[in-house]
N, CA, C and O of each residue as an XYZ file, in Angstrom:
944
protein
N     110.610    168.857     35.972
C     109.450    169.059     36.828
C     108.262    168.263     36.323
O     107.565    167.592     37.084
N     108.052    168.354     35.030
C     106.944    167.614     34.414
C     107.151    166.126     34.593
O     106.214    165.395     34.912
N     108.425    165.659     34.379
C     108.711    164.225     34.520
C     108.462    163.758     35.951
O     107.955    162.660     36.180
N     108.840    164.639     36.943
C     108.639    164.263     38.339
C     107.139    164.144     38.644
O     106.733    163.254     39.391
N     106.322    165.025     38.080
C     104.863    165.000     38.296
C     104.246    163.737     37.711
O     103.419    163.081     38.345
N     104.669    163.403     36.472
C     104.130    162.202     35.815
C     104.501    160.964     36.607
O     103.675    160.075     36.812
N     105.781    160.909     37.061
C     106.225    159.737     37.824
C     105.444    159.621     39.137
O     105.060    158.519     39.529
N     105.205    160.749     39.820
C     104.459    160.719     41.080
C     103.023    160.271     40.880
O     102.492    159.494     41.674
N     102.390    160.763     39.814
C     101.007    160.369     39.531
C     100.919    158.885     39.236
O      99.996    158.207     39.686
N     101.896    158.376     38.467
C     101.907    156.950     38.110
C     102.098    156.078     39.352
O     101.456    155.036     39.488
N     102.984    156.509     40.260
C     103.223    155.753     41.492
C     101.970    155.722     42.357
O     101.619    154.690     42.930
N     101.298    156.875     42.442
C     100.048    156.914     43.212
C      99.006    155.978     42.628
O      98.318    155.278     43.370
N      98.880    155.956     41.298
C      97.935    155.078     40.605
C      98.213    153.616     40.915
O      97.294    152.842     41.180
N      99.523    153.234     40.881
C      99.892    151.849     41.175
C      99.524    151.484     42.609
O      99.006    150.397     42.866
N      99.793    152.390     43.536
C      99.493    152.116     44.944
C      98.000    151.904     45.155
O      97.598    150.956     45.830
N      97.175    152.780     44.582
C      95.720    152.660     44.713
C      95.207    151.390     44.059
O      94.281    150.756     44.566
N      95.809    151.012     42.924
C      95.382    149.800     42.223
C      95.633    148.573     43.070
O      94.780    147.690     43.156
N      96.815    148.507     43.709
C      97.143    147.352     44.558
C      96.177    147.263     45.722
O      95.703    146.178     46.059
N      95.879    148.414     46.348
C      94.940    148.426     47.473
C      93.565    147.952     47.024
O      92.923    147.160     47.713
N      93.107    148.439     45.862
C      91.782    148.074     45.359
C      91.687    146.596     45.079
O      90.687    145.953     45.400
N      92.757    146.046     44.465
C      92.735    144.626     44.118
C      92.759    143.767     45.365
O      92.013    142.793     45.465
N      93.630    144.126     46.339
C      93.748    143.318     47.551
C      92.491    143.384     48.395
O      92.218    142.453     49.152
N      91.705    144.470     48.288
C      90.495    144.605     49.089
C      89.246    144.137     48.378
O      88.154    144.279     48.927
N      89.354    143.586     47.185
C      88.193    143.179     46.391
C      87.553    141.929     46.969
O      88.245    140.963     47.292
N      86.220    141.945     47.101
C      85.473    140.740     47.457
C      84.744    140.285     46.206
O      83.768    140.903     45.781
N      85.222    139.210     45.628
C      84.654    138.744     44.369
C      83.296    138.098     44.593
O      83.068    137.467     45.626
N      82.392    138.254     43.628
C      81.061    137.652     43.694
C      81.187    136.150     43.554
O      81.829    135.692     42.609
N      80.599    135.344     44.459
C      80.734    133.892     44.363
C      80.036    133.351     43.129
O      79.055    133.922     42.654
N      80.544    132.263     42.625
C      79.970    131.603     41.459
C      78.801    130.750     41.915
O      79.003    129.682     42.493
N      77.559    131.213     41.661
C      76.388    130.507     42.174
C      76.112    129.226     41.414
O      75.278    128.424     41.833
N      76.809    129.022     40.292
C      76.583    127.780     39.555
C      77.429    126.643     40.105
O      77.231    125.487     39.731
N      78.380    126.962     40.999
C      79.200    125.911     41.597
C      78.339    125.065     42.525
O      77.669    125.620     43.395
N      78.331    123.733     42.372
C      77.502    122.889     43.237
C      77.850    123.083     44.705
O      79.024    123.140     45.071
N      76.817    123.186     45.547
C      77.011    123.340     46.980
C      76.268    122.212     47.684
O      75.190    121.805     47.252
N      76.841    121.717     48.756
C      76.267    120.573     49.450
C      75.194    121.029     50.425
O      75.391    121.984     51.176
N      74.057    120.340     50.410
C      73.016    120.559     51.399
C      73.172    119.463     52.441
O      72.875    118.302     52.163
N      73.630    119.809     53.627
C      73.976    118.798     54.618
C      72.720    118.198     55.247
O      71.717    118.896     55.396
N      72.757    116.915     55.617
C      71.579    116.252     56.197
C      71.073    116.922     57.465
O      69.872    116.903     57.735
N      71.983    117.521     58.257
C      71.549    118.122     59.514
C      70.822    119.448     59.306
O      70.339    120.041     60.270
N      70.738    119.914     58.083
C      70.070    121.190     57.820
C      69.235    121.093     56.550
O      69.289    121.978     55.696
N      68.464    120.014     56.426
C      67.748    119.814     55.171
C      66.268    119.526     55.390
O      65.860    118.956     56.401
N      65.489    119.942     54.407
C      64.095    119.559     54.269
C      63.985    118.755     52.982
O      64.959    118.602     52.245
N      62.793    118.246     52.721
C      62.595    117.428     51.524
C      61.403    117.970     50.745
O      60.313    118.142     51.292
N      61.626    118.236     49.465
C      60.593    118.823     48.614
C      60.491    118.006     47.334
O      61.502    117.688     46.706
N      59.268    117.671     46.955
C      59.031    117.046     45.657
C      58.268    118.042     44.797
O      57.506    118.863     45.308
N      58.474    117.965     43.509
C      57.958    118.965     42.582
C      56.907    118.338     41.674
O      57.095    117.234     41.163
N      55.804    119.048     41.480
C      54.828    118.658     40.465
C      54.712    119.804     39.468
O      54.418    120.939     39.843
N      54.944    119.499     38.213
C      54.821    120.474     37.128
C      53.409    120.384     36.566
O      53.066    119.425     35.874
N      52.590    121.397     36.871
C      51.229    121.473     36.333
C      51.106    122.657     35.377
O      50.080    123.335     35.338
N      52.175    122.893     34.605
C      52.244    124.029     33.676
C      52.130    123.524     32.240
O      53.124    123.058     31.684
N      50.956    123.602     31.623
C      50.830    123.106     30.243
C      51.680    123.873     29.237
O      51.992    123.347     28.168
N      52.062    125.115     29.563
C      52.875    125.918     28.643
C      54.376    125.740     28.862
O      55.184    126.306     28.126
N      54.748    124.958     29.869
C      56.170    124.746     30.181
C      56.385    123.257     30.460
O      56.352    122.839     31.618
N      56.602    122.459     29.425
C      56.686    121.004     29.613
C      57.853    120.541     30.463
O      57.809    119.440     31.013
N      58.912    121.360     30.588
C      60.057    120.993     31.419
C      60.471    122.202     32.259
O      60.659    123.301     31.738
N      60.609    121.980     33.561
C      61.088    123.042     34.440
C      62.206    122.495     35.321
O      62.248    121.304     35.627
N      63.112    123.392     35.726
C      64.151    123.024     36.679
C      64.150    124.038     37.811
O      63.592    125.128     37.682
N      64.779    123.670     38.922
C      64.658    124.475     40.121
C      65.996    124.826     40.724
O      66.988    124.119     40.547
N      66.001    125.957     41.454
C      67.116    126.346     42.296
C      66.563    126.693     43.667
O      65.469    127.244     43.785
N      67.320    126.369     44.693
C      66.988    126.749     46.063
C      68.154    127.542     46.619
O      69.252    127.009     46.783
N      67.918    128.829     46.913
C      69.003    129.711     47.376
C      70.206    129.623     46.450
O      71.347    129.526     46.904
N      69.939    129.657     45.135
C      70.959    129.635     44.084
C      71.701    128.306     43.981
O      72.748    128.231     43.337
N      71.173    127.263     44.604
C      71.733    125.926     44.438
C      70.836    125.168     43.472
O      69.647    124.987     43.737
N      71.392    124.732     42.369
C      70.602    124.020     41.382
C      70.221    122.647     41.910
O      71.073    121.895     42.382
N      68.937    122.326     41.829
C      68.449    121.011     42.231
C      68.512    120.111     41.007
O      67.941    120.421     39.962
N      69.205    119.006     41.149
C      69.514    118.185     39.978
C      68.343    117.312     39.550
O      68.415    116.085     39.612
N      67.292    117.941     39.126
C      66.165    117.204     38.560
C      65.409    118.125     37.623
O      65.418    119.344     37.795
N      64.766    117.549     36.647
C      63.864    118.287     35.766
C      62.464    117.734     35.984
O      62.246    116.527     35.878
N      61.521    118.611     36.287
C      60.136    118.202     36.480
C      59.401    118.341     35.148
O      59.292    119.434     34.593
N      58.910    117.233     34.656
C      58.209    117.211     33.379
C      56.706    117.383     33.605
O      56.167    116.947     34.622
N      56.044    118.019     32.653
C      54.585    118.132     32.726
C      53.960    116.743     32.755
O      52.898    116.546     33.345
N      54.620    115.783     32.118
C      54.142    114.400     32.141
C      54.307    113.763     33.513
O      53.728    112.709     33.780
N      55.095    114.395     34.390
C      55.185    113.948     35.773
C      56.198    112.871     36.050
O      56.101    112.195     37.075
N      57.173    112.681     35.176
C      58.092    111.553     35.294
C      58.804    111.486     36.639
O      58.956    110.400     37.197
N      59.247    112.638     37.177
C      60.041    112.632     38.406
C      59.311    113.272     39.585
O      59.931    113.602     40.595
N      57.992    113.447     39.458
C      57.262    114.168     40.492
C      57.189    113.411     41.810
O      56.890    114.005     42.845
N      57.459    112.103     41.787
C      57.333    111.311     43.010
C      58.552    111.430     43.908
O      58.508    110.994     45.058
N      59.647    112.011     43.410
C      60.920    111.971     44.121
C      61.117    113.211     44.991
O      60.962    114.339     44.523
N      61.457    112.993     46.253
C      61.829    114.104     47.129
C      63.285    114.486     46.880
O      64.139    113.626     46.664
N      63.550    115.791     46.914
C      64.898    116.327     46.783
C      65.249    117.082     48.065
O      64.371    117.632     48.728
N      66.534    117.105     48.408
C      66.976    117.861     49.578
C      66.993    119.355     49.272
O      67.507    119.784     48.239
N      66.425    120.134     50.178
C      66.466    121.591     50.119
C      66.990    122.100     51.458
O      66.877    121.419     52.478
N      67.565    123.302     51.447
C      67.987    123.917     52.701
C      66.771    124.180     53.586
O      65.767    124.725     53.128
N      66.868    123.786     54.856
C      65.845    124.166     55.817
C      65.990    125.653     56.133
O      67.059    126.237     55.955
N      64.894    126.256     56.608
C      64.899    127.682     56.906
C      64.232    128.465     55.794
O      63.468    127.911     55.004
N      64.523    129.755     55.734
C      63.965    130.591     54.676
C      64.658    130.255     53.362
O      65.868    130.434     53.222
N      63.891    129.775     52.421
C      64.465    129.295     51.164
C      63.788    129.996     49.996
O      62.561    130.002     49.887
N      64.601    130.589     49.120
C      64.073    131.167     47.890
C      64.103    130.085     46.814
O      65.167    129.593     46.438
N      62.931    129.729     46.330
C      62.817    128.688     45.312
C      62.539    129.357     43.972
O      61.523    130.028     43.790
N      63.447    129.160     43.057
C      63.348    129.748     41.724
C      63.037    128.645     40.715
O      63.670    127.590     40.716
N      62.051    128.905     39.856
C      61.659    127.941     38.829
C      62.022    128.508     37.466
O      61.722    129.660     37.152
N      62.666    127.683     36.672
C      63.114    128.098     35.345
C      62.505    127.193     34.287
O      62.520    125.969     34.422
N      61.971    127.797     33.237
C      61.470    127.035     32.095
C      62.650    126.597     31.241
O      63.420    127.428     30.760
N      62.790    125.282     31.054
C      63.906    124.763     30.267
C      63.750    125.137     28.803
O      64.716    125.551     28.162
N      62.543    124.997     28.267
C      62.328    125.251     26.842
C      62.479    126.728     26.496
O      62.957    127.060     25.412
N      62.077    127.620     27.403
C      62.166    129.061     27.135
C      63.429    129.694     27.721
O      63.743    130.847     27.427
N      64.149    128.939     28.547
C      65.386    129.423     29.173
C      65.149    130.745     29.904
O      65.868    131.722     29.694
N      64.130    130.759     30.765
C      63.832    131.962     31.529
C      63.242    131.586     32.884
O      62.602    130.546     33.035
N      63.475    132.462     33.873
C      62.899    132.267     35.198
C      61.425    132.651     35.144
O      61.073    133.734     34.677
N      60.562    131.751     35.628
C      59.122    131.999     35.557
C      58.487    132.132     36.938
O      57.315    132.494     37.045
N      59.243    131.844     37.993
C      58.729    132.032     39.356
C      59.903    132.139     40.316
O      60.940    131.505     40.121
N      59.729    132.951     41.356
C      60.758    133.123     42.387
C      60.031    133.443     43.685
O      59.538    134.556     43.867
N      59.964    132.474     44.583
C      59.125    132.603     45.765
C      59.888    132.168     47.011
O      60.639    131.193     46.980
N      59.689    132.898     48.112
C      60.324    132.543     49.384
C      59.382    131.671     50.208
O      58.191    131.959     50.324
N      59.931    130.606     50.776
C      59.170    129.721     51.651
C      60.001    129.406     52.890
O      61.231    129.380     52.839
N      59.314    129.169     53.994
C      59.969    128.698     55.212
C      59.852    127.182     55.254
O      58.754    126.643     55.392
N      60.984    126.495     55.136
C      61.017    125.037     55.153
C      61.540    124.573     56.512
O      62.610    124.994     56.953
N      60.782    123.711     57.161
C      61.147    123.213     58.483
C      62.032    121.975     58.338
O      61.774    121.104     57.507
N      63.065    121.916     59.149
C      64.018    120.805     59.110
C      63.292    119.461     59.210
O      62.421    119.270     60.059
N      63.671    118.541     58.327
C      63.181    117.157     58.275
C      61.739    117.024     57.783
O      61.254    115.903     57.631
N      61.041    118.134     57.530
C      59.670    118.047     57.025
C      59.674    117.711     55.538
O      60.653    117.957     54.833
N      58.555    117.140     55.073
C      58.386    116.797     53.666
C      57.303    117.686     53.055
O      56.263    117.936     53.666
N      57.571    118.156     51.838
C      56.660    119.084     51.174
C      56.464    118.680     49.714
O      57.298    118.007     49.108
N      55.319    119.122     49.175
C      55.094    119.059     47.733
C      54.938    120.485     47.220
O      54.101    121.240     47.715
N      55.741    120.852     46.232
C      55.658    122.162     45.587
C      55.006    121.971     44.228
O      55.497    121.206     43.398
N      53.901    122.669     44.002
C      53.195    122.569     42.725
C      53.350    123.885     41.989
O      53.053    124.952     42.526
N      53.817    123.798     40.757
C      53.940    124.967     39.888
C      52.818    124.893     38.863
O      52.662    123.878     38.184
N      52.027    125.973     38.744
C      50.815    125.897     37.924
C      50.508    127.249     37.299
O      51.177    128.242     37.583
N      49.480    127.280     36.437
C      49.047    128.503     35.776
C      49.286    128.448     34.281
O      49.692    127.421     33.737
N      49.027    129.570     33.627
C      49.191    129.688     32.187
C      50.073    130.881     31.861
O      50.233    131.795     32.671
N      50.651    130.858     30.644
C      51.408    132.000     30.162
C      52.871    131.953     30.543
O      53.414    130.902     30.883
N      53.509    133.139     30.479
C      54.963    133.210     30.629
C      55.424    133.081     32.074
O      56.572    132.708     32.315
N      54.555    133.383     33.051
C      54.926    133.278     34.458
C      54.147    132.155     35.131
O      53.111    131.714     34.631
N      54.658    131.700     36.269
C      54.047    130.574     36.971
C      53.675    130.971     38.394
O      54.292    131.854     38.989
N      52.665    130.310     38.922
C      52.306    130.404     40.328
C      52.844    129.166     41.038
O      53.116    128.147     40.403
N      52.994    129.260     42.349
C      53.432    128.094     43.114
C      52.612    127.979     44.390
O      52.144    128.977     44.939
N      52.449    126.760     44.846
C      51.861    126.512     46.157
C      52.650    125.400     46.824
O      53.071    124.447     46.168
N      52.848    125.524     48.126
C      53.639    124.554     48.880
C      52.731    123.853     49.881
O      52.022    124.503     50.649
N      52.757    122.520     49.867
C      51.922    121.707     50.746
C      52.830    120.896     51.664
O      53.753    120.231     51.195
N      52.574    120.947     52.961
C      53.300    120.057     53.867
C      52.679    118.668     53.783
O      51.471    118.510     53.963
N      53.499    117.673     53.512
C      53.002    116.308     53.319
C      52.938    115.577     54.656
O      53.963    115.300     55.280
N      51.723    115.274     55.080
C      51.516    114.449     56.267
C      50.980    113.109     55.780
O      49.770    112.888     55.719
N      51.904    112.227     55.438
C      51.545    110.973     54.793
C      50.843    110.041     55.771
O      51.163    109.997     56.958
N      49.871    109.292     55.236
C      49.105    108.365     56.049
C      49.944    107.165     56.466
O      50.727    106.639     55.675
N      49.775    106.735     57.717
C      50.306    105.438     58.145
C      49.290    104.389     57.707
O      48.143    104.401     58.155
N      49.709    103.498     56.846
C      48.767    102.614     56.151
C      48.809    101.196     56.702
O      49.872    100.658     57.011
N      47.628    100.609     56.815
C      47.509     99.219     57.226
C      47.588     98.316     56.002
O      47.541     98.789     54.867
N      47.707     97.020     56.242
C      47.801     96.050     55.152
C      46.586     96.156     54.233
O      45.444     96.162     54.691
N      46.854     96.242     52.925
C      45.773     96.271     51.948
C      45.133     97.622     51.744
O      44.117     97.726     51.056
N      45.715     98.677     52.336
C      45.148    100.013     52.176
C      46.160    100.963     51.548
O      47.364    100.704     51.538
N      45.644    102.059     51.031
C      46.463    103.094     50.393
C      45.904    104.454     50.794
O      44.801    104.554     51.331
N      46.677    105.491     50.527
C      46.208    106.851     50.743
C      46.196    107.602     49.424
O      47.085    107.412     48.595
N      45.192    108.460     49.219
C      45.121    109.223     47.971
C      44.681    110.649     48.290
O      43.756    110.869     49.071
N      45.358    111.608     47.673
C      45.054    113.031     47.835
C      44.595    113.572     46.495
O      45.217    113.289     45.471
N      43.519    114.344     46.481
C      42.933    114.876     45.251
C      43.336    116.338     45.099
O      43.209    117.118     46.043
N      43.825    116.718     43.908
C      44.324    118.076     43.680
C      43.754    118.623     42.374
O      43.817    117.963     41.337
N      43.198    119.834     42.432
C      42.627    120.483     41.245
C      43.545    121.611     40.787
O      43.595    122.678     41.400
N      44.269    121.358     39.697
C      45.111    122.392     39.094
C      44.832    122.502     37.601
O      45.739    122.706     36.794
N      43.535    122.359     37.246
C      43.082    122.583     35.879
C      42.686    124.043     35.740
O      41.684    124.472     36.312
N      43.461    124.809     34.989
C      43.217    126.241     34.836
C      41.882    126.469     34.130
O      41.560    125.796     33.151
N      41.113    127.428     34.642
C      39.827    127.756     34.038
C      38.652    127.072     34.705
O      37.507    127.305     34.318
N      38.907    126.228     35.705
C      37.842    125.532     36.423
C      37.881    125.933     37.894
O      38.817    125.583     38.612
N      36.856    126.671     38.342
C      36.836    127.110     39.737
C      36.620    125.944     40.691
O      37.127    125.950     41.813
N      35.866    124.944     40.242
C      35.632    123.746     41.046
C      35.581    122.534     40.133
O      35.106    122.611     39.000
N      36.075    121.418     40.641
C      35.946    120.134     39.962
C      35.466    119.108     40.977
O      35.851    119.144     42.145
N      34.619    118.191     40.516
C      34.194    117.079     41.361
C      34.970    115.837     40.967
O      34.898    115.382     39.826
N      35.708    115.297     41.916
C      36.459    114.057     41.716
C      35.590    112.889     42.176
O      34.917    112.970     43.204
N      35.612    111.810     41.408
C      34.937    110.592     41.854
C      35.850    109.396     41.640
O      36.530    109.291     40.619
N      35.854    108.499     42.615
C      36.582    107.238     42.548
C      35.570    106.112     42.679
O      34.771    106.086     43.615
N      35.610    105.184     41.732
C      34.695    104.048     41.747
C      35.510    102.769     41.740
O      36.323    102.541     40.845
N      35.282    101.928     42.757
C      36.042    100.680     42.864
C      35.674     99.967     44.141
O      34.498     99.910     44.499
N      36.659     99.418     44.838
C      36.400     98.728     46.099
C      35.804     99.679     47.128
O      34.964     99.273     47.932
N      36.225    100.927     47.111
C      35.572    102.004     47.854
C      35.147    103.061     46.851
O      35.833    103.285     45.853
N      34.028    103.710     47.106
C      33.585    104.816     46.266
C      33.751    106.125     47.039
O      33.459    106.208     48.231
N      34.225    107.133     46.329
C      34.436    108.424     46.980
C      34.165    109.530     45.972
O      34.536    109.424     44.803
N      33.507    110.604     46.440
C      33.244    111.768     45.582
C      33.471    113.026     46.407
O      33.040    113.119     47.556
N      34.161    114.001     45.796
C      34.493    115.218     46.539
C      34.745    116.369     45.582
O      35.400    116.199     44.553
N      34.220    117.548     45.924
C      34.446    118.758     45.132
C      35.703    119.460     45.641
O      35.881    119.647     46.845
N      36.577    119.848     44.698
C      37.839    120.512     45.042
C      37.930    121.825     44.268
O      37.784    121.839     43.046
N      38.170    122.928     44.981
C      38.320    124.232     44.327
C      39.652    124.300     43.584
O      40.575    123.534     43.859
N      39.728    125.244     42.627
C      40.960    125.414     41.851
C      42.131    125.775     42.760
O      41.998    126.586     43.676
N      43.264    125.165     42.494
C      44.522    125.331     43.236
C      44.397    124.867     44.684
O      45.142    125.312     45.557
N      43.436    123.958     44.926
C      43.248    123.397     46.260
C      43.382    121.879     46.207
O      43.600    121.297     45.144
N      43.250    121.253     47.363
C      43.496    119.820     47.453
C      42.795    119.274     48.692
O      42.440    120.022     49.603
N      42.603    117.965     48.706
C      41.998    117.301     49.856
C      43.078    116.819     50.817
O      44.268    116.884     50.507
N      42.663    116.341     51.972
C      43.553    115.574     52.832
C      43.744    114.197     52.197
O      43.046    113.853     51.244
N      44.672    113.419     52.713
C      44.819    112.050     52.233
C      43.607    111.224     52.674
O      43.186    111.271     53.830
N      43.063    110.472     51.724
C      41.892    109.638     51.965
C      42.348    108.183     51.972
O      43.029    107.742     51.047
N      41.979    107.443     53.002
C      42.333    106.025     53.061
C      41.328    105.211     52.253
O      40.118    105.338     52.443
N      41.835    104.377     51.352
C      40.981    103.505     50.556
C      41.614    102.119     50.485
O      42.803    101.946     50.754
N      40.790    101.131     50.116
C      41.330     99.804     49.872
C      42.123     99.805     48.571
O      41.730    100.446     47.596
N      43.219     99.098     48.563
C      44.047     99.012     47.358
C      43.311     98.216     46.285
O      42.530     97.315     46.590
N      43.572     98.565     45.022
C      42.927     97.860     43.920
C      42.764     98.749     42.705
O      43.404     99.795     42.598
N      41.901     98.327     41.786
C      41.647     99.065     40.547
C      40.465    100.008     40.735
O      39.451     99.654     41.337
N      40.623    101.231     40.199
C      39.576    102.241     40.326
C      39.378    102.962     38.996
O      40.288    103.047     38.171
N      38.167    103.475     38.813
C      37.887    104.412     37.730
C      37.811    105.803     38.346
O      36.957    106.071     39.191
N      38.704    106.678     37.921
C      38.736    108.052     38.425
C      38.150    108.985     37.370
O      38.470    108.871     36.187
N      37.292    109.907     37.801
C      36.683    110.879     36.891
C      36.708    112.260     37.534
O      36.718    112.394     38.758
N      36.716    113.289     36.679
C      36.465    114.648     37.141
C      35.336    115.239     36.307
O      35.253    115.021     35.098
N      34.457    116.002     36.988
C      33.317    116.645     36.329
C      33.299    118.127     36.696
O      33.785    118.528     37.754
N      32.729    118.926     35.801
C      32.620    120.359     36.077
C      31.414    120.636     36.968
O      30.761    119.709     37.446
N      31.119    121.928     37.192
C      30.072    122.308     38.124
C      28.675    121.900     37.727
O      27.794    121.822     38.584
N      28.438    121.636     36.440
C      27.101    121.223     36.004
C      27.055    119.738     35.656
O      26.081    119.261     35.072
N      28.103    119.017     36.014
C      28.084    117.568     35.876
C      28.689    117.009     34.615
O      28.656    115.796     34.408
N      29.250    117.861     33.752
C      29.876    117.354     32.531
C      31.214    116.689     32.857
O      32.017    117.230     33.618
N      31.443    115.514     32.275
C      32.710    114.824     32.509
C      33.835    115.529     31.758
O      33.726    115.799     30.561
N      34.910    115.821     32.472
C      36.056    116.523     31.898
C      37.152    115.545     31.499
O      37.755    115.678     30.435
N      37.404    114.566     32.354
C      38.448    113.572     32.075
C      38.183    112.344     32.926
O      37.522    112.423     33.961
N      38.706    111.205     32.480
C      38.593    109.968     33.255
C      39.847    109.134     33.038
O      40.534    109.275     32.027
N      40.136    108.268     33.997
C      41.340    107.449     33.925
C      41.139    106.196     34.773
O      40.661    106.271     35.905
N      41.510    105.039     34.212
C      41.568    103.813     35.003
C      42.897    103.792     35.749
O      43.960    103.903     35.138
N      42.833    103.649     37.060
C      44.052    103.714     37.862
C      44.190    102.460     38.722
O      43.200    101.835     39.102
N      45.420    102.113     39.014
C      45.725    100.960     39.866
C      46.413    101.468     41.128
O      47.473    102.091     41.066
N      45.789    101.192     42.276
C      46.282    101.662     43.562
C      46.966    100.497     44.275
O      46.310     99.524     44.645
N      48.277    100.593     44.467
C      49.041     99.524     45.114
C      48.972     99.671     46.633
O      48.854    100.788     47.137
N      49.042     98.568     47.363
C      48.956     98.642     48.827
C      50.189     99.294     49.445
O      51.308     99.162     48.949
N      49.941    100.008     50.553
C      51.035    100.579     51.321
C      51.656    101.828     50.742
O      52.731    102.235     51.183
N      51.012    102.454     49.762
C      51.572    103.628     49.086
C      50.579    104.786     49.167
O      49.371    104.586     49.048
N      51.096    105.991     49.369
C      50.304    107.215     49.273
C      50.446    107.799     47.871
O      51.520    107.746     47.271
N      49.350    108.357     47.356
C      49.310    108.869     45.988
C      48.755    110.288     45.954
O      47.999    110.707     46.831
N      49.156    111.011     44.910
C      48.456    112.218     44.483
C      47.686    111.896     43.211
O      48.228    111.288     42.288
N      46.419    112.305     43.162
C      45.638    112.256     41.925
C      45.358    113.705     41.554
O      44.530    114.365     42.181
N      46.054    114.197     40.528
C      46.010    115.623     40.200
C      45.385    115.840     38.830
O      45.681    115.122     37.875
N      44.516    116.842     38.752
C      43.984    117.269     37.457
C      44.868    118.391     36.934
O      45.164    119.351     37.646
N      45.287    118.255     35.672
C      46.167    119.235     35.032
C      45.508    119.767     33.768
O      44.462    119.286     33.334
N      46.158    120.780     33.191
C      45.708    121.304     31.905
C      44.880    122.562     32.059
O      45.029    123.309     33.026
N      43.996    122.790     31.080
C      43.195    124.015     31.101
C      41.921    123.823     30.295
O      41.830    122.954     29.428
N      40.947    124.656     30.607
C      39.711    124.756     29.834
C      39.516    126.226     29.513
O      39.462    127.062     30.415
N      39.411    126.542     28.234
C      39.226    127.917     27.783
C      38.157    127.921     26.695
O      38.414    127.520     25.560
N      36.946    128.382     27.054
C      35.846    128.334     26.097
C      35.506    126.894     25.745
O      35.218    126.079     26.621
N      35.543    126.594     24.457
C      35.258    125.222     24.016
C      36.517    124.368     23.935
O      36.443    123.179     23.625
N      37.676    124.969     24.213
C      38.940    124.230     24.158
C      39.197    123.542     25.492
O      39.213    124.181     26.544
N      39.399    122.223     25.431
C      39.673    121.448     26.635
C      40.978    120.685     26.451
O      41.125    119.885     25.527
N      41.904    120.946     27.337
C      43.178    120.229     27.338
C      43.442    119.808     28.779
O      44.183    120.470     29.506
N      42.831    118.704     29.179
C      42.867    118.292     30.578
C      43.315    116.842     30.695
O      43.197    116.058     29.753
N      43.826    116.510     31.859
C      44.222    115.123     32.114
C      44.206    114.861     33.610
O      44.302    115.782     34.421
N      44.085    113.592     33.958
C      44.225    113.134     35.333
C      45.523    112.362     35.435
O      45.834    111.551     34.563
N      46.275    112.603     36.477
C      47.557    111.923     36.631
C      47.682    111.383     38.051
O      47.486    112.105     39.028
N      48.011    110.098     38.140
C      48.227    109.443     39.424
C      49.728    109.367     39.682
O      50.478    108.843     38.857
N      50.167    109.888     40.826
C      51.595    109.950     41.143
C      51.836    109.276     42.491
O      51.290    109.703     43.508
N      52.649    108.227     42.499
C      53.024    107.569     43.750
C      54.055    108.420     44.481
O      54.979    108.949     43.863
N      53.899    108.551     45.784
C      54.802    109.364     46.594
C      55.817    108.446     47.260
O      55.454    107.561     48.034
N      57.081    108.664     46.954
C      58.152    107.835     47.512
C      58.822    108.569     48.662
O      59.172    109.742     48.536
N      58.998    107.887     49.768
C      59.641    108.496     50.928
C      61.085    108.860     50.614
O      61.749    108.140     49.867
N      61.591    109.974     51.173
C      62.994    110.345     50.932
C      63.931    109.341     51.569
O      63.603    108.713     52.576
N      65.116    109.196     50.962
C      66.115    108.275     51.514
C      66.697    108.829     52.812
O      67.555    108.194     53.425
């Protein structure tokens, strides 16, 4: 009797195990590369304005984007394909091996965007800009001014050269693209009382749109700021 009970229990266990295994839906491996098809893609370029995270990498809907955005801006000019539609963009610090931002954005098919990651400390903020690039005539360029220097509520940008331009930009904000003559310029940023924060000699090539972004931070008497000129390359 005991043997019959043990055998029956064992048979029932085997039957339930087979059913459980055959009905299992395994979790997909999100690290497996997935193709973003051209008919369902947007284009996003990344600017790393995080002084505490010199290298960041990105995922879109758990698809790793094969680029590393350096604080130095090495790859910031390049557009990458992202899924159009509602897209969760996750930013990971390479040096700290941790996720520092996870934000949902609606990306429109075929549109071009710039995603800026900025702020201080262990977590990051993000802002997404739709890029409406200027149609440029011979001998002209477009330039957009962006203030992402932490600790500065406003910065005044000035360009001195073939054309002169001056404009105040609030923190985490940016201008429209400004048309200027191509050539050599002196770019400066000043604080609210007129103190110069940073300056850079820049060369503006014809037929190209640029971002001129202020990065870094000001905390008390500590200043770690820079101006960076980034050429924007159209997606392939």
